[in-house]
N, C-alpha and C positions, 0 to 999 in steps of 0.2 A: 250745358247742364248747370242748373242752380240747385244745390242741395242744402237744406237747412238741417243743422245738427242741433237737436233740442234736448237730448238726455245726457247728463253727466256720465262720463265713462263710455259713451257710445262709440263704437268703431265706425267712423264715417268712411265713405269711399275715398280713395286717394285722389288728391286734386290740389288746386290752388286755393289758398285761404284768402278770403276777402272780408273787408270790414262791413259790419252790419249797417244797413241803410234804413233811414227813417225820415219820412216826410209827414209833418203834423197836419191834422185836420181838426175841425171843431164843430162840424154840423151835428144836428141833434141825433141823427141815425147812428153816426159814428160814436158819439158819446154814449148813447144808450147801449150799443153793443159792447163797448168797453166796460161799462159798469156791470153788465150782465156777466161778462167774462171774469171780472174781479170778484163779484159776489157769488158766482156759481149758481145764480138763480135768475129767472125771468123778471124784468121790471114789470110792475103791475100798473098802478095808477099814477106812477111818477112821470109819465111821458110829458104831460103839460108843463110840469115844472122844469124838466130837462130842456124842452123847447124854449121856455123863457130864459133859462140860464145861458143858452148858446147864442141868443140873438146878438148880432153885432160883434161876434168874437172871431179871432183868427187862430188862437192857440188854446190848449187845454188850461194853461195858467189863467188866461182871461176868463174861461168858463168857471174855474174855481173861484176867482175873485168875484164874479157875478153872484155865485151861490152865497158867499159871505155877505155881500151887499144886500141881496134880496132877503136873506134871513133876518137882517137887522131891521127890516121894514115891518116885521110882524112881532106880536107880543110873545113872551115866553109861554110855552105850553100850547101854542096854536099849531094846527097841523101843517100850515104853510112853513112856519119856522122850522118845525121838526124835519120836514122833507129836505129843505135846503141845507140844514145842518148835516143830515145824513149824506147828501150828495157831496158836501165838502169833506166829510170823513172818507168817502170813497176815493176822492182825489188825493187825500193824504197818504193813501196806499200806493197809488200809481206814480204821482209826480216825483217823489224822491227816487224811485226806481229809475225813471227816465233820466234824471240828472246824474246818475252814477256812471253813465256811459257816454263815450264820444262816438257819434254816428257819422257815417259818410254822407256827403251832400248829394251824391249820385250813386246809382247802382253800377258797380264796376265789374262787368262780366268779361271784358277784354276779349281775347281770342282763345282763351283756355277751353279745353274740352269740358272739364269739370271744375266748377267753382264751389267751394265749401264756405258757408256762412255759419260760424260757430255761435250759437245762442244759448249754449248749455248752462252758462252761469246766470242767466236772466230768469226772472219769474215769468210765469205763463202769460201774464198780462202784457209785459213788454215784448215777449216773443211774438205774441199775436199782432202787436202794432208793427213790428219790423217785417213780419211775413206779409201782412196786408200791404204795406208800402211797396214791398218788392214785387208782389203779384200785380199791383196796379201799374207799376212801371213796365213790367213785361207785357201786360195787356195793351197798354197805350203806345209803347215805343219800340217793342222788340219783335224780331222774327227768329224762327228756328231755335227756340229755347225749350228745353224740357225742365220743368220744375218738379223737384222731389220733396214731398212733405211726409215725414214720419209721424206716427201716432196721430192720425187725423181726428180721432175722437176728441182730442184736446182743443182743436182749432175749428172744427165744424160739429159741435155737440148737438145732439137731438134735443129739441124742446127749449133751448135758450140761445141767446145771442152770443156772438163773438165777432170782433172786427174782421176776421178772415173770411167769414162765411159768404157774404154777398159778393165780394170781388173774386173769390175762388170760383163760385158758380158762374160768374160772368166770363172768367178766363176759360173754364171748361167748355162753356157753350159757344164762345166766340173765337177762342184762340186758334182753332185748327185752320182758319182761313189764312193766318200768318205762320202756320206750321209751329205753333206753340202748343205744348201738351203738358199735362199734369200726371205724374205718377205719385201715388200715395199708398201708405200701408196703415193697418190698424190690427191690433190683436183680436178685436172683435168688431162686429158691425152694429150691434144693438144700440150702442151709444152714439153712432154717427148719423148726422143729418142725412135724410134721404135725397135731398137735392143733388149733391155731388154723385151719390151712388147710382142715381138713375141715368147718369151720363157715361157710366163705365161700359166699355165694350170688350176689354181684355181683363180677365180675372185670373190671378195666380194664387191659388188657395192652398194653404198649408194645413198642418194638423189642427183639428179641433176635437176636443173630447167631451164638451158639454153639449147635450143633445139639442137644447134650444138654440145655441149658437151655431151648431151644425145646420139647423134648419134655416136660420137667418142667412147663412152663407149660401145655401142652395137656392133660396128664394131670389137672390140677386142675379143668378145666372140667366142671361137672356136666351134661354133655349126651352123648347117644349119639355114637359115633365119627363116623358119617356127617354129623352136624350140626355138628361142630367145624370151626374154620377149618383150612386146610392149613398145613403148617409154613412154606412159603415166604411165606405171607401175613404171618406174624409177623416173618420175616427181612427183609421189604421195606417195613415201615412207615416213613413219612416223619416229619418234625418235626411234632408236634402230632397225629399220627394214632394212634389206638388201636383195639383190638377190645374191645368190651363184650360180656360173656357173662353171661346170667342163666339160670335154669332154663327160661325160656320162649323166649328169643331170643338170637341172636348178631348184632351189628351192627358195621360198621366206621364209626368216627366221627372227626370233627375237633374238637379243643378250641380254641376261639378265646380267646386271652389277653384279659383285660379292657382292657389298654392298647392293643390293636391295632385300628385301624379296620377295619370289616367289608369295605370295598372292597379 
């Protein structure tokens, strides 16, 4: 199991701590998704400029240097110069963050049952790069791995890019042949890209009190409407109570914490 700890103060599962792994890329799709994650918005007409800036590069530093070089080719005030200067400004956010950390050159899962990769002191942009690199390694080189991603809305947001999104969907779609699976959680579903959600077959649903979010939750359950739980069942769940839904059954369950005596 590979668990990403992404929130400061989060109580992660007990396990073996491993060093964050990062393998750099510089293709235009990767760079575009990184910039969208950094700016929290979809790139609009910048794609042609991003493609030009990534040609012949192997690292993000080389892409940034290309942006500076290309900007100098255009006069002050021109749209071309403005775009490349903006791209350079985006890299000014990401590159210093990357340089703060020492990354492992390979993903060290060893033989441990649970491997914890603590990313909680990193910005979301760098967290996204590390998670993407790790997922890609699992997809291409591993068997029998469960990947656990908390707060999926940060790494697979609806309506904009993130470096994690494309490789996450590939792992979900293709991983089962190598017995690789993904577990993820999110406090709500409205902000999560629908690509990963369409591949979910086991839902463990906790308390929701906002009616629209309750409906989003129920809409994702792969069962006929008459077999789904009622909305008020979701809104009245107690501590430790969940509704588990699979293609074959729906059950209300209680999760007993390992430290709590059964009595």
